[in-house]
N, CA, C, O and the ligand as a Tripos MOL2 file, in Angstrom:
@<TRIPOS>MOLECULE
protein
  241   239    61     0     0
PROTEIN
NO_CHARGES

@<TRIPOS>ATOM
      1 N         -18.5890   11.1170   15.5810 N.3       1 MET1
      2 CA        -18.6450   11.5760   14.1850 C.3       1 MET1
      3 C         -17.2630   12.0840   13.7440 C.2       1 MET1
      4 O         -16.5610   12.7260   14.5250 O.2       1 MET1
      5 N         -16.8990   11.8140   12.5760 N.am      2 LYS2
      6 CA        -15.6610   12.1400   12.0190 C.3       2 LYS2
      7 C         -15.5200   13.5190   11.4700 C.2       2 LYS2
      8 O         -16.5010   14.0300   10.9300 O.2       2 LYS2
      9 N         -14.4530   14.1350   11.5500 N.am      3 HIS3
     10 CA        -14.2490   15.5650   11.2780 C.3       3 HIS3
     11 C         -13.3020   15.5570   10.1080 C.2       3 HIS3
     12 O         -12.1330   15.1940   10.2390 O.2       3 HIS3
     13 N         -13.8420   15.9810    8.8980 N.am      4 THR4
     14 CA        -12.9780   15.9540    7.7200 C.3       4 THR4
     15 C         -12.4520   17.4710    7.5250 C.2       4 THR4
     16 O         -13.1840   18.4570    7.6050 O.2       4 THR4
     17 N         -11.1320   17.4970    7.2690 N.am      5 GLU5
     18 CA        -10.3600   18.7740    7.1470 C.3       5 GLU5
     19 C          -9.5160   18.6560    5.9660 C.2       5 GLU5
     20 O          -9.3180   17.5610    5.4400 O.2       5 GLU5
     21 N          -9.0160   19.7270    5.5340 N.am      6 CYS6
     22 CA         -8.0380   19.8760    4.4650 C.3       6 CYS6
     23 C          -6.6530   19.9520    4.9780 C.2       6 CYS6
     24 O          -6.3360   20.8410    5.7680 O.2       6 CYS6
     25 N          -5.7420   18.9830    4.5280 N.am      7 CYS7
     26 CA         -4.4180   19.0440    4.9740 C.3       7 CYS7
     27 C          -3.6650   20.2910    4.5410 C.2       7 CYS7
     28 O          -3.7510   20.6310    3.3610 O.2       7 CYS7
     29 N          -2.9580   20.9810    5.3670 N.am      8 SER8
     30 CA         -2.2320   22.1580    5.0330 C.3       8 SER8
     31 C          -1.1080   21.9780    4.1180 C.2       8 SER8
     32 O          -0.7580   22.8990    3.3810 O.2       8 SER8
     33 N          -0.5040   20.8050    4.1230 N.am      9 ILE9
     34 CA          0.6610   20.5060    3.4030 C.3       9 ILE9
     35 C           0.2450   20.0560    2.0030 C.2       9 ILE9
     36 O           0.6350   20.7040    1.0320 O.2       9 ILE9
     37 N          -0.4800   19.0440    1.8630 N.am     10 CYS10
     38 CA         -0.8750   18.4020    0.5950 C.3      10 CYS10
     39 C          -2.2800   18.7850    0.0190 C.2      10 CYS10
     40 O          -2.6590   18.4330   -1.0980 O.2      10 CYS10
     41 N          -2.9900   19.5180    0.8640 N.am     11 SER11
     42 CA         -4.3220   19.9250    0.3680 C.3      11 SER11
     43 C          -5.3890   18.7670    0.3140 C.2      11 SER11
     44 O          -6.5230   18.9820   -0.1150 O.2      11 SER11
     45 N          -5.0250   17.6610    0.7170 N.am     12 LYS12
     46 CA         -5.8340   16.4790    0.6900 C.3      12 LYS12
     47 C          -6.8800   16.5700    1.7990 C.2      12 LYS12
     48 O          -6.5940   16.9330    2.9400 O.2      12 LYS12
     49 N          -8.1070   16.2220    1.4060 N.am     13 LYS13
     50 CA         -9.1780   16.2110    2.5050 C.3      13 LYS13
     51 C          -9.2000   14.7240    3.2750 C.2      13 LYS13
     52 O          -9.3410   13.6450    2.7000 O.2      13 LYS13
     53 N          -9.0500   14.8980    4.5120 N.am     14 THR14
     54 CA         -8.9420   13.5730    5.2270 C.3      14 THR14
     55 C          -9.7000   13.7410    6.6410 C.2      14 THR14
     56 O          -9.9180   14.8460    7.1380 O.2      14 THR14
     57 N         -10.0370   12.6440    7.1700 N.am     15 ASP15
     58 CA        -10.4790   12.7070    8.5560 C.3      15 ASP15
     59 C          -9.4830   11.9800    9.4800 C.2      15 ASP15
     60 O          -9.7230   11.7440   10.6640 O.2      15 ASP15
     61 N          -8.3580   11.6490    8.8490 N.am     16 ASN16
     62 CA         -7.2750   10.9100    9.5350 C.3      16 ASN16
     63 C          -6.0820   11.7550    9.7070 C.2      16 ASN16
     64 O          -4.9740   11.4220    9.2860 O.2      16 ASN16
     65 N          -6.3390   12.9260   10.3730 N.am     17 GLY17
     66 CA         -5.1290   13.7340   10.6230 C.3      17 GLY17
     67 C          -5.0550   14.3450   12.0290 C.2      17 GLY17
     68 O          -5.9280   14.1070   12.8640 O.2      17 GLY17
     69 N          -4.0050   15.1310   12.2790 N.am     18 ILE18
     70 CA         -3.8540   15.7430   13.4540 C.3      18 ILE18
     71 C          -3.7380   17.2940   13.4830 C.2      18 ILE18
     72 O          -3.4900   17.8500   12.4130 O.2      18 ILE18
     73 N          -3.8790   17.9720   14.4960 N.am     19 TYR19
     74 CA         -3.6100   19.3660   14.5970 C.3      19 TYR19
     75 C          -2.2970   19.5830   15.2380 C.2      19 TYR19
     76 O          -2.0240   19.1320   16.3510 O.2      19 TYR19
     77 N          -1.4440   20.3250   14.4700 N.am     20 LEU20
     78 CA         -0.1040   20.5750   14.9370 C.3      20 LEU20
     79 C          -0.0080   22.1380   15.0460 C.2      20 LEU20
     80 O          -0.0400   22.8230   14.0230 O.2      20 LEU20
     81 N           0.1010   22.6520   16.1980 N.am     21 LEU21
     82 CA          0.1060   24.1040   16.3090 C.3      21 LEU21
     83 C          -1.1800   24.8020   15.5660 C.2      21 LEU21
     84 O          -1.0930   25.8560   14.9360 O.2      21 LEU21
     85 N          -2.2320   24.1470   15.7170 N.am     22 ARG22
     86 CA         -3.5740   24.6440   15.1930 C.3      22 ARG22
     87 C          -3.5300   24.3860   13.6600 C.2      22 ARG22
     88 O          -4.4870   24.7820   12.9940 O.2      22 ARG22
     89 N          -2.5410   23.7810   13.0740 N.am     23 ILE23
     90 CA         -2.5700   23.5380   11.6260 C.3      23 ILE23
     91 C          -2.8270   22.0940   11.4290 C.2      23 ILE23
     92 O          -2.1970   21.2250   12.0320 O.2      23 ILE23
     93 N          -3.7710   21.8560   10.5670 N.am     24 TYR24
     94 CA         -4.1920   20.4130   10.3250 C.3      24 TYR24
     95 C          -3.3730   19.7020    9.2860 C.2      24 TYR24
     96 O          -3.2650   20.1530    8.1460 O.2      24 TYR24
     97 N          -2.8100   18.6170    9.6690 N.am     25 ILE25
     98 CA         -1.9930   17.7760    8.7650 C.3      25 ILE25
     99 C          -2.4150   16.3670    8.7710 C.2      25 ILE25
    100 O          -2.6440   15.7350    9.8020 O.2      25 ILE25
    101 N          -2.5070   15.9060    7.5850 N.am     26 CYS26
    102 CA         -2.9370   14.3610    7.4290 C.3      26 CYS26
    103 C          -1.8250   13.4810    7.9100 C.2      26 CYS26
    104 O          -0.6550   13.8380    8.0460 O.2      26 CYS26
    105 N          -2.3360   12.2460    8.1630 N.am     27 SER27
    106 CA         -1.3470   11.3340    8.8160 C.3      27 SER27
    107 C          -0.1810   10.9410    7.9480 C.2      27 SER27
    108 O           0.8850   10.5940    8.4560 O.2      27 SER27
    109 N          -0.3850   10.9960    6.5310 N.am     28 SER28
    110 CA          0.8340   10.7300    5.6860 C.3      28 SER28
    111 C           1.8120   11.8070    5.6950 C.2      28 SER28
    112 O           3.0170   11.5610    5.7560 O.2      28 SER28
    113 N           1.3160   13.0720    5.6330 N.am     29 CYS29
    114 CA          2.2880   14.1820    5.7990 C.3      29 CYS29
    115 C           2.9520   14.2720    7.2160 C.2      29 CYS29
    116 O           4.1290   14.5950    7.3760 O.2      29 CYS29
    117 N           2.1440   13.9770    8.1600 N.am     30 GLU30
    118 CA          2.7840   13.8760    9.5550 C.3      30 GLU30
    119 C           3.9740   12.8270    9.5930 C.2      30 GLU30
    120 O           5.0500   13.0910   10.1300 O.2      30 GLU30
    121 N           3.7130   11.6990    9.0220 N.am     31 LYS31
    122 CA          4.6800   10.5790    9.0330 C.3      31 LYS31
    123 C           5.8650   11.0270    8.2630 C.2      31 LYS31
    124 O           6.9860   10.7600    8.6970 O.2      31 LYS31
    125 N           5.7100   11.6970    7.1390 N.am     32 GLU32
    126 CA          6.7860   12.1770    6.1640 C.3      32 GLU32
    127 C           7.6280   13.1900    6.9960 C.2      32 GLU32
    128 O           8.8580   13.1690    7.0290 O.2      32 GLU32
    129 N           6.8530   14.0650    7.6540 N.am     33 MET33
    130 CA          7.7010   15.1020    8.5010 C.3      33 MET33
    131 C           8.5930   14.4900    9.4880 C.2      33 MET33
    132 O           9.7430   14.8890    9.6760 O.2      33 MET33
    133 N           8.0450   13.5100   10.1210 N.am     34 ILE34
    134 CA          8.7400   12.7710   11.1610 C.3      34 ILE34
    135 C          10.0980   12.1190   10.5780 C.2      34 ILE34
    136 O          11.1890   12.1590   11.1480 O.2      34 ILE34
    137 N           9.8330   11.5300    9.3760 N.am     35 ASP35
    138 CA         10.8880   10.7280    8.7190 C.3      35 ASP35
    139 C          11.8910   11.7200    7.9880 C.2      35 ASP35
    140 O          12.9570   11.2930    7.5430 O.2      35 ASP35
    141 N          11.5450   12.9790    7.8800 N.am     36 THR36
    142 CA         12.4530   13.8900    7.1270 C.3      36 THR36
    143 C          13.4490   14.6220    8.1910 C.2      36 THR36
    144 O          13.0050   15.2880    9.1270 O.2      36 THR36
    145 N          14.7680   14.4410    7.9650 N.am     37 SER37
    146 CA         15.7100   15.1320    8.7540 C.3      37 SER37
    147 C          15.6530   16.5920    8.6110 C.2      37 SER37
    148 O          15.2320   17.0850    7.5640 O.2      37 SER37
    149 N          16.0540   17.3260    9.6050 N.am     38 THR38
    150 CA         16.0110   18.8360    9.5770 C.3      38 THR38
    151 C          16.9360   19.4610    8.4960 C.2      38 THR38
    152 O          16.7110   20.5740    8.0230 O.2      38 THR38
    153 N          18.0100   18.6700    8.1250 N.am     39 ASP39
    154 CA         18.9920   19.1700    7.0450 C.3      39 ASP39
    155 C          18.5720   18.7430    5.5980 C.2      39 ASP39
    156 O          19.2150   19.0460    4.5930 O.2      39 ASP39
    157 N          17.4010   17.9920    5.6090 N.am     40 ASP40
    158 CA         16.8670   17.6760    4.2030 C.3      40 ASP40
    159 C          16.2240   18.9080    3.6810 C.2      40 ASP40
    160 O          15.5590   19.5830    4.4660 O.2      40 ASP40
    161 N          16.3550   19.2960    2.3750 N.am     41 PRO41
    162 CA         15.6490   20.3550    1.7450 C.3      41 PRO41
    163 C          14.1400   20.2180    1.8590 C.2      41 PRO41
    164 O          13.4330   21.2160    1.9910 O.2      41 PRO41
    165 N          13.6360   18.9690    1.8100 N.am     42 LYS42
    166 CA         12.3020   18.7150    2.0030 C.3      42 LYS42
    167 C          11.6570   19.2930    3.2740 C.2      42 LYS42
    168 O          10.5080   19.7340    3.3210 O.2      42 LYS42
    169 N          12.5500   19.2390    4.3270 N.am     43 TYR43
    170 CA         12.0410   19.7490    5.6060 C.3      43 TYR43
    171 C          11.8000   21.2740    5.6060 C.2      43 TYR43
    172 O          10.9620   21.8310    6.3170 O.2      43 TYR43
    173 N          12.5730   21.8510    4.7870 N.am     44 LYS44
    174 CA         12.3500   23.3460    4.6450 C.3      44 LYS44
    175 C          10.8800   23.6180    3.9420 C.2      44 LYS44
    176 O          10.1490   24.5560    4.2570 O.2      44 LYS44
    177 N          10.6040   22.7200    3.0230 N.am     45 PHE45
    178 CA          9.3570   22.8500    2.2850 C.3      45 PHE45
    179 C           8.2670   22.6390    3.3070 C.2      45 PHE45
    180 O           7.2920   23.3880    3.2490 O.2      45 PHE45
    181 N           8.3170   21.7530    4.1860 N.am     46 PHE46
    182 CA          7.3180   21.5210    5.1680 C.3      46 PHE46
    183 C           7.2990   22.7290    6.2210 C.2      46 PHE46
    184 O           6.2250   23.1090    6.6890 O.2      46 PHE46
    185 N           8.3180   23.2240    6.5230 N.am     47 VAL47
    186 CA          8.3190   24.3890    7.5100 C.3      47 VAL47
    187 C           7.6770   25.6670    6.7160 C.2      47 VAL47
    188 O           6.9210   26.4450    7.2980 O.2      47 VAL47
    189 N           8.0160   25.8130    5.4200 N.am     48 LYS48
    190 CA          7.4030   26.8490    4.6290 C.3      48 LYS48
    191 C           5.8470   26.7190    4.5580 C.2      48 LYS48
    192 O           5.1400   27.7160    4.6970 O.2      48 LYS48
    193 N           5.3940   25.6430    4.3690 N.am     49 LYS49
    194 CA          4.0220   25.2910    4.1880 C.3      49 LYS49
    195 C           3.4140   25.4770    5.5930 C.2      49 LYS49
    196 O           2.3140   26.0270    5.6530 O.2      49 LYS49
    197 N           3.9760   25.1030    6.6510 N.am     50 MET50
    198 CA          3.5040   25.2550    7.9770 C.3      50 MET50
    199 C           3.3960   26.8420    8.2740 C.2      50 MET50
    200 O           2.3780   27.3100    8.7850 O.2      50 MET50
    201 N           4.4530   27.6000    7.9400 N.am     51 ASN51
    202 CA          4.4250   28.9430    8.2090 C.3      51 ASN51
    203 C           3.3110   29.6870    7.4010 C.2      51 ASN51
    204 O           2.6970   30.6230    7.9120 O.2      51 ASN51
    205 N           3.0690   29.2630    6.1600 N.am     52 GLU52
    206 CA          2.0980   29.9040    5.2770 C.3      52 GLU52
    207 C           0.7030   29.5520    5.9480 C.2      52 GLU52
    208 O          -0.1310   30.4500    6.0630 O.2      52 GLU52
    209 N           0.4370   28.3080    6.3780 N.am     53 ALA53
    210 CA         -0.8810   27.9490    6.9050 C.3      53 ALA53
    211 C          -1.0660   28.6820    8.2350 C.2      53 ALA53
    212 O          -2.1800   29.1250    8.5140 O.2      53 ALA53
    213 N          -0.0990   28.8230    9.0140 N.am     54 HIS54
    214 CA         -0.1420   29.5080   10.2210 C.3      54 HIS54
    215 C          -0.5140   31.0230   10.0380 C.2      54 HIS54
    216 O          -1.3310   31.5870   10.7660 O.2      54 HIS54
    217 N           0.0970   31.5830    9.0920 N.am     55 ARG55
    218 CA         -0.0860   33.0270    8.7600 C.3      55 ARG55
    219 C          -1.6150   33.1730    8.3240 C.2      55 ARG55
    220 O          -2.2440   34.1660    8.6900 O.2      55 ARG55
    221 N          -2.1840   32.2270    7.5770 N.am     56 SER56
    222 CA         -3.5150   32.3500    7.0070 C.3      56 SER56
    223 C          -4.5280   32.1360    8.1740 C.2      56 SER56
    224 O          -5.6810   32.5640    8.1180 O.2      56 SER56
    225 N          -4.0070   31.4280    9.2630 N.am     57 ILE57
    226 CA         -4.9210   31.2750   10.3960 C.3      57 ILE57
    227 C          -5.0620   32.5910   11.1620 C.2      57 ILE57
    228 O          -6.1450   32.9990   11.5800 O.2      57 ILE57
    229 N          -3.8500   33.2560   11.3260 N.am     58 ILE58
    230 CA         -3.7970   34.5320   12.0730 C.3      58 ILE58
    231 C          -4.7480   35.5600   11.3990 C.2      58 ILE58
    232 O          -5.5650   36.2190   12.0420 O.2      58 ILE58
    233 N          -4.5770   35.6470   10.0290 N.am     59 HIS59
    234 CA         -5.2910   36.6680    9.2550 C.3      59 HIS59
    235 C          -6.7190   36.2920    8.9840 C.2      59 HIS59
    236 O          -7.4490   37.1130    8.4290 O.2      59 HIS59
    237 N          -7.1540   35.1520    9.3220 N.am     60 SER60
    238 CA         -8.5960   34.8000    9.0440 C.3      60 SER60
    239 C          -9.4970   35.1660   10.2520 C.2      60 SER60
    240 O         -10.7090   34.9510   10.2070 O.2      60 SER60
    241 ZN         -1.1500   15.9010    3.7890 Zn       61 ZN61
@<TRIPOS>BOND
     1     1     2 1
     2     2     3 1
     3     3     4 2
     4     3     5 am
     5     5     6 1
     6     6     7 1
     7     7     8 2
     8     7     9 am
     9     9    10 1
    10    10    11 1
    11    11    12 2
    12    11    13 am
    13    13    14 1
    14    14    15 1
    15    15    16 2
    16    15    17 am
    17    17    18 1
    18    18    19 1
    19    19    20 2
    20    19    21 am
    21    21    22 1
    22    22    23 1
    23    23    24 2
    24    23    25 am
    25    25    26 1
    26    26    27 1
    27    27    28 2
    28    27    29 am
    29    29    30 1
    30    30    31 1
    31    31    32 2
    32    31    33 am
    33    33    34 1
    34    34    35 1
    35    35    36 2
    36    35    37 am
    37    37    38 1
    38    38    39 1
    39    39    40 2
    40    39    41 am
    41    41    42 1
    42    42    43 1
    43    43    44 2
    44    43    45 am
    45    45    46 1
    46    46    47 1
    47    47    48 2
    48    47    49 am
    49    49    50 1
    50    50    51 1
    51    51    52 2
    52    51    53 am
    53    53    54 1
    54    54    55 1
    55    55    56 2
    56    55    57 am
    57    57    58 1
    58    58    59 1
    59    59    60 2
    60    59    61 am
    61    61    62 1
    62    62    63 1
    63    63    64 2
    64    63    65 am
    65    65    66 1
    66    66    67 1
    67    67    68 2
    68    67    69 am
    69    69    70 1
    70    70    71 1
    71    71    72 2
    72    71    73 am
    73    73    74 1
    74    74    75 1
    75    75    76 2
    76    75    77 am
    77    77    78 1
    78    78    79 1
    79    79    80 2
    80    79    81 am
    81    81    82 1
    82    82    83 1
    83    83    84 2
    84    83    85 am
    85    85    86 1
    86    86    87 1
    87    87    88 2
    88    87    89 am
    89    89    90 1
    90    90    91 1
    91    91    92 2
    92    91    93 am
    93    93    94 1
    94    94    95 1
    95    95    96 2
    96    95    97 am
    97    97    98 1
    98    98    99 1
    99    99   100 2
   100    99   101 am
   101   101   102 1
   102   102   103 1
   103   103   104 2
   104   103   105 am
   105   105   106 1
   106   106   107 1
   107   107   108 2
   108   107   109 am
   109   109   110 1
   110   110   111 1
   111   111   112 2
   112   111   113 am
   113   113   114 1
   114   114   115 1
   115   115   116 2
   116   115   117 am
   117   117   118 1
   118   118   119 1
   119   119   120 2
   120   119   121 am
   121   121   122 1
   122   122   123 1
   123   123   124 2
   124   123   125 am
   125   125   126 1
   126   126   127 1
   127   127   128 2
   128   127   129 am
   129   129   130 1
   130   130   131 1
   131   131   132 2
   132   131   133 am
   133   133   134 1
   134   134   135 1
   135   135   136 2
   136   135   137 am
   137   137   138 1
   138   138   139 1
   139   139   140 2
   140   139   141 am
   141   141   142 1
   142   142   143 1
   143   143   144 2
   144   143   145 am
   145   145   146 1
   146   146   147 1
   147   147   148 2
   148   147   149 am
   149   149   150 1
   150   150   151 1
   151   151   152 2
   152   151   153 am
   153   153   154 1
   154   154   155 1
   155   155   156 2
   156   155   157 am
   157   157   158 1
   158   158   159 1
   159   159   160 2
   160   159   161 am
   161   161   162 1
   162   162   163 1
   163   163   164 2
   164   163   165 am
   165   165   166 1
   166   166   167 1
   167   167   168 2
   168   167   169 am
   169   169   170 1
   170   170   171 1
   171   171   172 2
   172   171   173 am
   173   173   174 1
   174   174   175 1
   175   175   176 2
   176   175   177 am
   177   177   178 1
   178   178   179 1
   179   179   180 2
   180   179   181 am
   181   181   182 1
   182   182   183 1
   183   183   184 2
   184   183   185 am
   185   185   186 1
   186   186   187 1
   187   187   188 2
   188   187   189 am
   189   189   190 1
   190   190   191 1
   191   191   192 2
   192   191   193 am
   193   193   194 1
   194   194   195 1
   195   195   196 2
   196   195   197 am
   197   197   198 1
   198   198   199 1
   199   199   200 2
   200   199   201 am
   201   201   202 1
   202   202   203 1
   203   203   204 2
   204   203   205 am
   205   205   206 1
   206   206   207 1
   207   207   208 2
   208   207   209 am
   209   209   210 1
   210   210   211 1
   211   211   212 2
   212   211   213 am
   213   213   214 1
   214   214   215 1
   215   215   216 2
   216   215   217 am
   217   217   218 1
   218   218   219 1
   219   219   220 2
   220   219   221 am
   221   221   222 1
   222   222   223 1
   223   223   224 2
   224   223   225 am
   225   225   226 1
   226   226   227 1
   227   227   228 2
   228   227   229 am
   229   229   230 1
   230   230   231 1
   231   231   232 2
   232   231   233 am
   233   233   234 1
   234   234   235 1
   235   235   236 2
   236   235   237 am
   237   237   238 1
   238   238   239 1
   239   239   240 2
@<TRIPOS>SUBSTRUCTURE
     1 MET1         2 RESIDUE 1 A MET
     2 LYS2         6 RESIDUE 1 A LYS
     3 HIS3        10 RESIDUE 1 A HIS
     4 THR4        14 RESIDUE 1 A THR
     5 GLU5        18 RESIDUE 1 A GLU
     6 CYS6        22 RESIDUE 1 A CYS
     7 CYS7        26 RESIDUE 1 A CYS
     8 SER8        30 RESIDUE 1 A SER
     9 ILE9        34 RESIDUE 1 A ILE
    10 CYS10       38 RESIDUE 1 A CYS
    11 SER11       42 RESIDUE 1 A SER
    12 LYS12       46 RESIDUE 1 A LYS
    13 LYS13       50 RESIDUE 1 A LYS
    14 THR14       54 RESIDUE 1 A THR
    15 ASP15       58 RESIDUE 1 A ASP
    16 ASN16       62 RESIDUE 1 A ASN
    17 GLY17       66 RESIDUE 1 A GLY
    18 ILE18       70 RESIDUE 1 A ILE
    19 TYR19       74 RESIDUE 1 A TYR
    20 LEU20       78 RESIDUE 1 A LEU
    21 LEU21       82 RESIDUE 1 A LEU
    22 ARG22       86 RESIDUE 1 A ARG
    23 ILE23       90 RESIDUE 1 A ILE
    24 TYR24       94 RESIDUE 1 A TYR
    25 ILE25       98 RESIDUE 1 A ILE
    26 CYS26      102 RESIDUE 1 A CYS
    27 SER27      106 RESIDUE 1 A SER
    28 SER28      110 RESIDUE 1 A SER
    29 CYS29      114 RESIDUE 1 A CYS
    30 GLU30      118 RESIDUE 1 A GLU
    31 LYS31      122 RESIDUE 1 A LYS
    32 GLU32      126 RESIDUE 1 A GLU
    33 MET33      130 RESIDUE 1 A MET
    34 ILE34      134 RESIDUE 1 A ILE
    35 ASP35      138 RESIDUE 1 A ASP
    36 THR36      142 RESIDUE 1 A THR
    37 SER37      146 RESIDUE 1 A SER
    38 THR38      150 RESIDUE 1 A THR
    39 ASP39      154 RESIDUE 1 A ASP
    40 ASP40      158 RESIDUE 1 A ASP
    41 PRO41      162 RESIDUE 1 A PRO
    42 LYS42      166 RESIDUE 1 A LYS
    43 TYR43      170 RESIDUE 1 A TYR
    44 LYS44      174 RESIDUE 1 A LYS
    45 PHE45      178 RESIDUE 1 A PHE
    46 PHE46      182 RESIDUE 1 A PHE
    47 VAL47      186 RESIDUE 1 A VAL
    48 LYS48      190 RESIDUE 1 A LYS
    49 LYS49      194 RESIDUE 1 A LYS
    50 MET50      198 RESIDUE 1 A MET
    51 ASN51      202 RESIDUE 1 A ASN
    52 GLU52      206 RESIDUE 1 A GLU
    53 ALA53      210 RESIDUE 1 A ALA
    54 HIS54      214 RESIDUE 1 A HIS
    55 ARG55      218 RESIDUE 1 A ARG
    56 SER56      222 RESIDUE 1 A SER
    57 ILE57      226 RESIDUE 1 A ILE
    58 ILE58      230 RESIDUE 1 A ILE
    59 HIS59      234 RESIDUE 1 A HIS
    60 SER60      238 RESIDUE 1 A SER
    61 ZN61       241 GROUP 0 **** ****
């Protein structure tokens, strides 16, 4: 049975994602993160989103 979750980065519902540090990320966001270098401003956006998602897990 497939498990559908909401992506923590783009909020898209997908059953084609992974858990990264307990945060669910869809395959397209995962790929984008891998392709983004750490000095790219976009990388900071991903990190921010990950931190926000992680915080909401802790407080839930
Ligand atoms: Zn996504």
